[in-house]
C-alpha positions, 0 to 999 in steps of 0.5 A, a space after each residue: 508521330 512518335 520519337 524513334 529513340 525515346 518513344 515520346 509523342 511529338 508534334 507533327 511539324 517537329 524536327 527534333 524530339 523535345 525530350 531526348 533531342 533525337 532527329 525525327 527523320 532518324 538520321 545518324 550522320 556524324 554531322 547531324 545536329 543531334 550529336 551536340 544537342 542540349 535540350 532547352 527547357 521551355 518557359 512556364 507561361 504561368 510563371 511568366 504571367 505571375 512575374 509580369 503581374 507582380 512587376 511589369 516587365 519581369 515576365 519579359 525578362 524571364 522569357 528572354 525579351 530583355 530590351 522589351 522587359 527593361 523598357 516596360 519596367 522603366 515606364 512602369 517605374 516612372 508612372 508609379 513614381 509620378 503617381 506617388 509624388 502627386 498623391 503624397 503632395 496631397 497628403 503633406 499639404 494641409 492648405 489645399 483648396 477644394 479645387 486644388 485637391 480635385 485637380 491633383 486627384 484627377 492628375 493622379 487618376 490620369 497617371 494611374 490609368 496608363 499604368 493599369 493599361 500597361 499592366 494589362 497589355 504586359 500580361 497579354 504580351 508575355 502570355 503570347 511570347 511565352 507560348 511562341 517561345 515554347 512552340 519554337 523550342 518544340 519545333 526547332 529545338 532552339 529558342 527563337 531569340 
């Protein structure tokens, strides 16, 4: 299916053209939504993934999921701070026995595993949400959230 106004190819279930904002059914009614239509730009899935990789939660902020992004950021920061504090206790203490050293290293590893799992889940989630956001923009012309 093609837009009657700009000629661009559209999705079959599109209601409005994602390029020019014209109604797919061709209505020109004065109360039609397209008279005030300002197209929303889609969100780059790649940008969301890169942001989410370098700092967990930032990709969610980019696509507009503020509460989820801030929650992920706080959890990641707490895990990172706890990991750094336990690791630095080993580096700053010359009098640890072997058993104490092993215990601190195991605890540090146990803090690192959830941080890694959170990072991987964050990337899968932001990928799914960015695609959902773009799909909703193409179908309805407005963001989903």
